[in-house]
VEXTI-553823 format. One line per 3 residues: their letters; for each residue x, y, z of C-alpha. Coordinates in steps of 0.001 Angstrom, whole numbers, plus 500000, padded with zeros to 6 digits. Example, Ala and Ser with C-alpha at 12.3 -4.5 7.8 and 13.67 -1.06 7.14 Angstrom:
% VEXTI-553823
AS = 512300,495500,507800  513670,498940,507140 $
END
This chain:
% VEXTI-553823
MSA = 502979,262815,710054  502489,259096,709541  498916,257876,709905 $
EIT = 500108,254857,711908  501195,255795,715426  502641,252671,716994 $
LER = 503061,251917,720685  506823,252044,720169  506561,255571,718802 $
ILK = 504314,256748,721640  506768,255474,724243  509777,256875,722405 $
ELY = 508200,260332,722090  507292,260340,725789  510876,259427,726604 $
NIS = 512219,262172,724325  510081,264730,726155  510781,263539,729688 $
GFR = 513983,261483,729763  512040,258985,731905  511730,255285,731099 $
ISI = 508246,254445,729760  506773,250945,729699  503543,249057,729127 $
YDT = 502495,246013,731152  499733,243506,730552  497121,242608,733169 $
EFN = 499330,239781,734461  502023,242372,735268  504373,241300,732454 $
EII = 506286,244090,730726  505411,243846,727036  507131,246929,725647 $
AYP = 509432,249639,726983  511554,252565,725878  514435,252465,726531 $
QKL = 514407,248680,726755  517137,248575,729399  516594,249593,732997 $
SCY = 518539,252535,734363  522018,251766,735728  520678,252422,739240 $
CSL = 517816,249928,738912  520006,247363,737166  522543,247579,739994 $
IQE = 519848,247007,742634  518404,244081,740689  521754,242296,740632 $
SPE = 520674,241310,744138  517800,238747,744158  516337,240484,747211 $
GKQ = 516562,243856,745511  514905,242539,742368  512091,240982,744403 $
KCV = 511417,244317,746100  511270,246041,742695  508832,243453,741314 $
QND = 506627,243623,744402  506681,247410,744275  505357,247325,740693 $
INA = 502653,244796,741577  501508,246952,744513  501274,249953,742181 $
FEK = 499250,248034,739568  496863,246766,742228  496459,250325,743539 $
VQT = 495611,251508,740024  492959,248776,739718  491236,250329,742723 $
LKN = 491741,253976,741790  490962,253488,738077  493174,256519,737554 $
VYI = 496812,257587,737513  498794,256702,740652  501940,258674,741541 $
YKC = 504336,257365,744181  507937,256725,745228  509305,253203,744984 $
HFG = 511092,251401,747825  514397,252813,746583  513285,256446,746403 $
LCE = 512589,256847,742690  509455,258612,741511  507054,256600,739371 $
AVT = 503576,256906,737917  501152,254281,736600  497904,254753,734731 $
PLY = 495422,252095,733536  494743,251187,729908  491295,250041,728841 $
SFD = 489576,248506,725853  485795,248958,725796  485775,249516,729582 $
TLT = 487852,246365,730210  491294,246753,731806  493908,245605,729276 $
GYL = 497161,246860,730786  499134,249642,732441  501285,252520,731230 $
MMG = 504191,253167,733615  506631,256042,733754  509478,255871,736210 $
QYL = 513074,255665,737362  513583,259382,738047  514200,261634,741066 $
DDD = 512480,264847,742103  514656,267857,742928  514144,267653,746686 $
SES = 517499,268190,748422  517291,264827,750217  516079,262669,747313 $
MNN = 519519,261644,746049  520775,260905,749554  517677,258874,750429 $
AFY = 517981,256833,747224  521615,256082,747978  520970,254713,751470 $
AAF = 517854,252809,750376  519866,250953,747722  523163,250524,749593 $
PYT = 522169,247350,751529  521582,245604,748172  524877,246494,746489 $
KDK = 527551,247419,749069  529584,249062,746289  529563,252793,747070 $
NRL = 531424,253829,743935  529171,251950,741495  526081,253135,743350 $
SEA = 527205,256779,743306  527981,256625,739587  524642,254927,738838 $
LKQ = 522719,257571,740790  524383,260375,738823  522710,258996,735679 $
VPV = 519175,259022,737134  517120,261903,735654  516256,264683,738112 $
SSK = 513256,266946,737490  511256,269553,739336  507876,268567,740731 $
ETI = 506243,270934,738220  507979,269273,735276  507122,265829,736586 $
QSV = 503466,266792,736913  503415,268152,733355  504960,264948,731984 $
ITI = 502442,262855,733934  499639,264894,732362  501043,264144,728904 $
MNV = 501398,260476,729866  497747,260417,730859  496760,261903,727499 $
CAQ = 498784,259198,725752  497079,256548,727882  493701,257892,726803 $
YIT = 494802,257754,723162  495961,254147,723559  492618,253337,725191 $
LSN = 490433,255124,722644  492350,253768,719640  492395,250229,721063 $
RLN = 496105,250370,720229  497196,247841,722861  494806,245187,721563 $
HQK = 495976,245842,718004  499557,245335,719182  498644,242006,720784 $
QDL = 496677,240843,717747  499536,241678,715393  502307,240252,717569 $
AMK = 502001,236577,716578  501946,237405,712857  504955,239710,713224 $
IKE = 506881,236946,714991  506003,234507,712212  507109,236961,709533 $
YLD = 510393,237536,711364  511056,233785,711592  510157,233267,707931 $
INY = 512700,235890,706866  515481,235238,709382  515324,231441,709742 $
SRK = 518958,231102,708582  520260,233236,711443  520777,232385,715085 $
ITI = 517433,233093,716758  516823,232888,720504  513762,233624,722616 $
DLL = 515679,236432,724336  516465,237963,720944  512775,237840,719971 $
CSH = 511724,239414,723277  514192,242222,722703  513131,242703,719084 $
FFC = 509392,242778,719837  509567,244581,723189  507725,241868,725100 $
SKS = 508148,239282,727846  508800,235588,727223  505335,234794,728548 $
TLH = 503668,237241,726140  505778,235974,723237  504900,232309,723769 $
THF = 501245,232874,724693  500358,234968,721646  502221,232796,719152 $
KAK = 500725,229544,720419  497218,231023,720557  497500,232057,716910 $
FHK = 499341,229091,715364  498686,226269,717874  502380,225414,718153 $
GIN = 505429,226740,719922  507937,229176,718428  510815,226687,718465 $
QYL = 508654,224018,716839  507625,226411,714062  511215,227580,713527 $
TEI = 512446,223985,713222  509683,223162,710738  510467,226053,708390 $
RIQ = 514174,225281,708582  513436,221683,707599  511272,222921,704705 $
HGE = 514144,225031,703386  516448,222058,703897  514137,219984,701685 $
NYL = 514343,222597,698939  518136,222688,699046  518355,218887,699003 $
RNS = 515914,218662,696104  517171,221558,693975  520881,222026,694701 $
KKT = 524166,220142,694859  525182,221712,698157  526641,219414,700796 $
IGE = 524680,218449,703909  527080,220600,705926  526424,223643,703748 $
ITS = 522658,223103,703927  522867,222755,707702  524372,226232,707963 $
LCG = 522101,227825,705331  519016,226606,707217  520093,228047,710541 $
FTD = 521270,224846,712217  524613,225048,714001  525212,221298,714135 $
QNY = 524963,218830,711230  524078,215945,713518  521179,217901,714973 $
FTK = 519976,218867,711493  520076,215206,710442  518211,214129,713564 $
AFT = 515526,216847,713187  515143,216183,709441  514789,212428,709988 $
KHK = 512167,212988,712678  510066,215174,710344  510549,213247,707078 $
NMS = 511072,209677,708301  514305,209528,706323  517723,211102,706579 $
PTE = 518783,214088,704418  520936,211755,702307  518052,209322,701802 $
FRK = 515720,212192,700941  518119,213530,698305  518467,210066,696737 $
SCE = 514672,209644,696658  514373,212968,694814  517034,211936,692287 $
TGN = 515296,208649,691558  511823,210180,691522  510730,208121,694504 $
EIA = 510214,211001,696923  507643,210135,699559  505115,212845,700394 $
N = 504965,213641,704102 $
END
């Protein structure tokens, strides 16, 4: 077994055991990592409605606030009839987040029916709703309780190993490394959130706290640096360099380069050829 047990692996193993979606939230109620990343078809269908999504968000917030009071695992049914459980995560007795397991049904004979009629006002599409409900995991109360016990053990491990804080501390550096390697590709904030299992807020906050600049600003700067190298050391055209550095538009590359270097790419190349390059 590997000595390094990551948060991703903990969540994945819990999912493999239970079939239930597992997620971790920070203390501001932002989801920072989840497995699977996507919501269930049932929850996604409900959240197509703004009112349905708001009820889901408020339901989660109510659960987190309940956990703050209990300081222990909280088991409940959401507004739409799904079973969920939340347990707190600590670092040196300070609350650092929440481990949530949810989006499943118990095997009560009325659970499926109740979930259908709770969700129907927010979708109105009986066929899609019925199909989505068929994909929701169903477990006995005994199995659910056993999984919750395992979840609690995992929460204690995360707490004792300070794993959540390690994840947060490493996040900014991992983002930087990803940008340094993949600068030539199309990179969006949504792609980064998906890759690093975190919210936009978490992504921006941690990167800026570490490097004192935004992600887009840093990405533009390293692309410009690579553009400088191509202009200085190759005969590639400006159009080719634009693409190699991850810019999709030559005019934008020229504008960004000029802003950073106080000269256009063409002027920069000529200054290198004549030995009159100006240090920036």
